[in-house]
C-alpha positions in Angstrom: 4.1 1.4 41.4 4.2 5.1 42.3 3.4 7.7 39.7 6.4 8.4 37.5 8.1 5.1 38.4 8.8 2.6 35.5 6.6 -0.4 35.1 8.4 -3.4 36.3 8.3 -6.3 33.8 9.3 -10.0 34.3 10.0 -12.1 31.2 9.3 -15.9 31.5 10.4 -17.9 28.4 12.5 -21.0 27.9 14.2 -19.6 24.8 17.5 -17.8 25.5 17.1 -15.9 22.2 13.6 -14.7 23.2 14.7 -13.7 26.7 17.6 -11.8 25.3 15.6 -9.9 22.7 12.8 -9.1 25.2 15.2 -8.0 27.9 16.8 -5.6 25.5 13.7 -4.4 23.7 11.3 -4.0 26.7 14.1 -2.7 28.9 14.7 0.1 26.3 11.0 0.9 25.9 9.7 4.1 27.4 8.3 3.6 30.9 9.3 0.0 31.3 12.0 -1.7 33.3 12.8 -5.5 32.9 13.5 -6.7 36.5 14.3 -10.3 35.5 14.1 -13.2 33.0 13.1 -16.7 34.0 13.6 -19.8 31.9 10.5 -21.6 33.1 7.3 -21.1 35.1 8.7 -22.4 38.4 11.6 -19.9 38.3 9.1 -17.3 37.2 7.0 -17.8 40.3 10.1 -17.4 42.5 11.0 -14.2 40.7 7.4 -12.9 41.1 7.9 -13.2 44.9 11.4 -11.7 44.9 11.1 -8.9 42.3 7.4 -8.0 42.7 6.9 -7.0 39.0 3.8 -5.1 37.7 3.6 -7.4 34.6 4.8 -10.7 33.4 5.3 -11.6 29.7 4.7 -15.4 29.8 5.5 -18.2 27.3 3.0 -21.0 26.9 5.0 -24.2 26.6 8.1 -24.5 28.9 9.9 -27.4 30.7 9.2 -28.0 34.4 6.2 -25.6 34.6 4.1 -24.4 31.7 2.2 -21.1 31.4 -1.0 -22.7 32.5 0.7 -24.2 35.6 2.3 -20.8 36.3 -1.2 -19.2 36.4 -2.6 -22.0 38.5 0.1 -21.7 41.1 0.0 -17.9 41.2 -1.1 -16.8 44.7 -4.6 -15.1 44.8 -3.1 -11.8 46.1 -0.5 -11.8 43.3 -3.1 -12.7 40.7 -5.2 -9.6 41.4 -2.2 -7.2 41.2 -0.3 -8.7 38.3 -0.8 -8.1 34.6 0.0 -11.3 32.6 0.5 -11.1 28.9 0.9 -14.4 27.0 3.6 -14.5 24.3 2.4 -17.4 22.1 2.9 -18.8 18.6 -0.2 -19.5 16.5 0.3 -23.3 16.2 -3.0 -25.1 16.8 -1.8 -26.5 20.1 -0.4 -23.2 21.4 -3.5 -21.3 20.3 -5.8 -23.6 22.2 -3.5 -23.4 25.3 -3.4 -19.6 25.0 -7.2 -19.5 25.1 -7.1 -21.6 28.3 -4.6 -19.2 29.8 -6.9 -16.2 29.0 -9.7 -18.0 30.9 -7.4 -18.6 33.9 -6.4 -15.0 34.5 -4.0 -13.8 31.7 -5.3 -10.5 30.4 -4.0 -10.5 26.8 -1.7 -12.3 24.4 0.7 -11.2 21.7 1.5 -13.4 18.7 5.1 -14.8 18.8 6.7 -15.1 15.3 7.3 -18.6 14.0 11.1 -19.0 13.8 10.7 -21.9 11.3 9.2 -19.6 8.8 10.6 -16.2 9.5 13.8 -16.6 11.6 13.6 -15.3 15.1 15.5 -12.2 16.0 14.2 -9.7 13.5 10.5 -10.5 13.8 10.8 -10.6 17.6 12.3 -7.1 17.6 9.3 -5.9 15.5 6.9 -7.5 18.0 8.5 -5.8 21.1 6.8 -2.5 20.4 3.4 -4.3 20.5 4.3 -6.0 23.7 5.4 -2.7 25.3 2.2 -0.9 24.3 0.1 -3.8 25.6 1.9 -4.0 29.0 1.8 -0.2 29.5 -1.9 0.0 28.6 -2.9 -2.8 30.9 -0.8 -1.8 33.9 -2.0 1.8 33.7 -5.6 0.7 33.5 -5.2 -1.7 36.4 -3.5 1.1 38.4 -6.4 3.4 37.7 -4.5 5.7 35.3 -6.1 7.5 32.4 -5.1 8.0 28.8 -4.8 4.5 27.4 -2.5 4.0 24.4 -4.0 3.0 21.1 -4.0 -0.7 20.3 -1.8 -2.5 17.9 0.5 0.3 16.9 -2.3 2.8 16.2 -1.5 6.5 15.8 -2.4 8.6 18.8 -6.2 8.8 19.2 -8.0 12.1 18.6 -8.9 13.9 21.7 -12.3 12.7 23.0 -15.3 14.9 22.3 -16.1 17.2 25.2 -13.3 15.8 27.4 -14.3 17.9 30.4 -17.9 16.8 30.3 -19.2 14.0 32.5 -20.3 10.8 30.9 -24.0 11.0 30.2 -26.3 8.2 31.2 -27.4 7.7 27.6 -31.1 7.3 28.2 -31.1 3.5 28.4 -32.2 0.8 26.0 -35.7 1.8 24.7 -38.4 -0.3 26.3 -39.5 -3.0 23.9 -36.5 -2.6 21.5 -36.1 -5.8 19.5 -33.1 -5.9 17.2 -32.9 -7.9 14.0 -29.1 -8.2 14.3 -26.6 -8.1 17.2 -23.0 -7.0 16.5 -20.2 -7.0 19.1 -16.8 -5.5 19.2 -14.0 -6.2 21.8 -10.3 -6.3 22.3 -8.0 -6.5 25.4 -9.9 -8.4 28.1 -12.6 -9.4 25.7 -12.2 -13.2 25.9 -12.8 -13.2 29.6 -15.7 -10.7 29.4 -17.3 -12.6 26.5 -17.1 -15.9 28.5 -18.7 -14.2 31.5 -21.5 -12.7 29.4 -22.4 -15.8 27.4 -22.2 -18.2 30.3 -24.9 -16.1 32.1 -27.3 -15.8 29.1 -30.6 -17.5 30.0 -31.4 -19.4 26.8 -35.0 -20.4 26.0 -34.9 -22.5 22.9 -32.8 -21.5 19.9 -31.9 -17.8 19.5 -34.0 -15.9 17.0 -31.5 -13.2 16.0 -28.0 -13.5 14.3 -25.0 -12.5 16.3 -21.6 -11.5 14.9 -18.4 -10.6 16.8 -15.1 -8.9 16.0 -12.5 -9.7 18.6 -9.0 -8.2 18.0 -7.1 -11.4 17.6 -4.4 -12.7 15.4 -4.9 -15.3 12.6 -4.7 -18.8 13.9 -6.3 -17.9 17.3 -9.8 -17.0 16.3 -10.8 -20.5 15.5 -9.9 -22.0 18.9 -11.4 -18.8 20.5 -14.7 -19.4 18.7 -14.8 -23.0 19.8 -14.2 -22.1 23.4 -16.8 -19.4 23.3 -19.4 -21.9 22.0 -18.4 -24.5 24.7 -19.2 -22.0 27.4 -22.3 -20.4 26.0 -25.9 -21.3 24.9 -25.1 -21.9 21.2 -22.0 -22.7 19.0 -19.6 -20.2 17.5 -17.2 -20.5 14.6 -15.1 -18.4 12.2 -17.1 -16.7 9.5 -16.7 -17.7 5.9 -16.7 -15.3 2.9 -19.9 -15.2 1.0 -21.9 -17.4 3.5 -25.5 -16.6 4.5 -25.5 -15.4 8.1 -26.9 -18.2 10.2 -29.3 -17.9 13.1 -28.3 -20.1 16.1 -24.6 -20.0 15.4 -22.4 -17.0 16.3 -19.9 -15.8 13.8 -16.4 -14.5 14.7 -14.3 -12.5 12.2 -11.2 -14.5 11.3 -7.9 -13.1 12.3 -6.4 -10.8 9.6 -9.8 -10.3 7.9 -12.4 -7.5 8.2 -16.0 -8.8 8.3 -18.8 -6.8 6.6 -22.4 -7.5 5.9 -24.8 -7.0 2.9 -28.4 -7.9 2.3 -30.0 -8.8 -1.0 -33.7 -9.6 -0.8 -33.9 -11.6 2.4 -30.3 -13.0 2.3 -27.9 -11.5 4.9 -24.4 -12.3 3.6 -20.9 -12.1 5.1 -18.0 -10.5 3.2 -14.4 -11.0 4.4 -11.6 -8.8 3.0 -8.1 -7.8 3.6 -8.6 -4.1 3.0 -6.2 -1.7 4.8 -6.3 -1.9 8.6 -8.8 0.3 10.4 -7.7 1.8 13.6 -4.5 -0.2 13.0 -6.6 -3.4 13.3 -7.7 -6.2 11.0 -10.3 -7.4 11.9 -11.7 -4.1 13.1 -15.0 -3.3 14.8 -15.9 -0.2 12.7 -16.3 -2.1 9.3 -18.8 -4.6 10.9 -20.8 -1.9 12.7 -20.9 0.5 9.8 -22.0 -2.2 7.3 -24.6 -3.4 9.7 -26.0 0.1 10.1 -26.4 0.4 6.3 -28.6 -2.7 5.9 -32.1 -1.5 4.9 -34.9 -2.1 7.4 -32.6 -3.7 10.0 -32.6 -2.8 13.6 -29.1 -3.2 15.0 -27.9 -3.7 18.6 -24.2 -2.8 18.8 -22.2 -3.8 21.9 -18.7 -2.3 22.5 -16.7 -4.2 25.1 -13.3 -3.7 26.8 -10.3 -2.8 24.7 -7.5 -0.2 24.0 -7.9 2.6 21.5 -11.2 3.7 19.9 -12.1 1.1 17.4 -15.9 1.0 17.4 -16.4 4.7 17.8 -17.3 5.5 14.2 -19.2 2.3 14.0 -21.3 3.3 17.0 -21.9 6.6 15.4 -23.3 4.9 12.3 -25.5 2.5 14.3 -27.1 5.4 16.3 -27.6 7.4 13.1 -29.4 4.4 11.6 -31.8 4.2 14.5 -30.0 1.4 16.3 -29.0 1.0 19.9 -25.5 1.0 21.3 -24.4 -0.5 24.7 -20.9 -0.1 26.2 -19.3 -2.1 28.9 -18.7 -0.3 32.2 -15.4 1.2 33.2 -15.2 -0.8 36.4 -15.6 -4.2 34.7 -13.3 -3.4 31.7 -9.7 -4.4 31.5 -9.1 -1.2 29.6 -11.9 1.4 29.1 -10.5 2.7 25.8 -13.0 1.4 23.2 -16.2 1.6 25.3 -15.0 4.9 26.9 -14.5 6.6 23.6 -18.1 5.8 22.6 -19.4 6.9 26.0 -17.4 10.2 25.9 -18.8 11.0 22.5 -22.4 10.5 23.9 -23.1 7.7 21.3 -24.3 5.1 23.8 -27.7 4.2 25.0 -26.5 2.5 28.1 -23.4 1.6 30.1 -23.7 -1.9 31.5 -21.8 -4.5 33.6 -21.3 -7.9 31.9 -24.3 -9.4 33.8 -26.5 -6.6 32.6 -25.4 -7.3 29.0 -26.2 -11.0 29.6 -29.7 -10.1 30.7 -30.2 -7.8 27.7 -29.0 -10.6 25.3 -31.3 -13.1 27.1 -34.2 -10.8 26.3 -33.5 -9.8 22.7 -32.2 -13.2 21.5 -34.9 -15.3 23.1 -37.9 -13.1 23.5 -39.6 -14.4 20.4 -38.9 -18.0 21.5 -40.2 -17.4 25.0 -43.3 -15.7 23.7 -43.9 -18.3 21.1 
């Protein structure tokens, strides 16, 4: 795709209504061109070869060849060049399959409206803008372009602080730093990165520090995502529950459509879930978790900002640093989109920029140091 040329998009979905709406909507979106629409994965593979699209919007369940089978049959050279965005409903089965697709190379998913509850055409038209933003951001990032779009319909992000200045090293994580709490924020590309990080953590006994995560993800998907994260890592994960005491040894994921915040009374660290207005056009958002964590008295916080569009986590990182905590951001080279971590780095609020393996090593130390020394 040469500079100035439209992004070529292929739609693969067995619903004629969905194909019609997506062809019209994405075809009319700025910077996009729909080069074809396939009714199943097998036809989609043939059209990938013939049309050479930059991105595929892919259904999960289709006759003849499903979304998973499409990804499995995609040639390695096509897999590295092609952006794949799943278009999936939040049924339990589809949510689980969508998580599997993300682990097999799809970069992101957008929630498909449920026609049984909402009708089809109008909600689909409302979703097209989100699909267009997601495709543009991912393709531009993959092609090495700058200026990612804000995630999930956000207003244009403020100009980065000192945009002409180089990214500072940040000074690194202080030697011997041992947090009392780890909070993580991620978005586009996050599921793959998180699986990579946690599968490489070197566990020695049970973890000694609680871990909480905000992943930009729709309601109905965060439960299967948490289950899969636990299956690939050193300890289980689940969706957080309002009012519960934060456990040690089980990671908590913010449920879709709920912000997650923390409070401490005496020695009880408590989760609070709410549906307050969206922050950075997201719910859950990273900033509320990071900011509430930074306000906990006597708590040393490690904040980790991973791949994602927009700048959610920027203000949260500012609060963590102001409170004496440490902030680590994922490297640009390893991020699907360096929007969220890049905004923190450009503002000089990071202690370190790390590849996923470096983050794994850091978590191995801070989560299991006490167990190892004990």
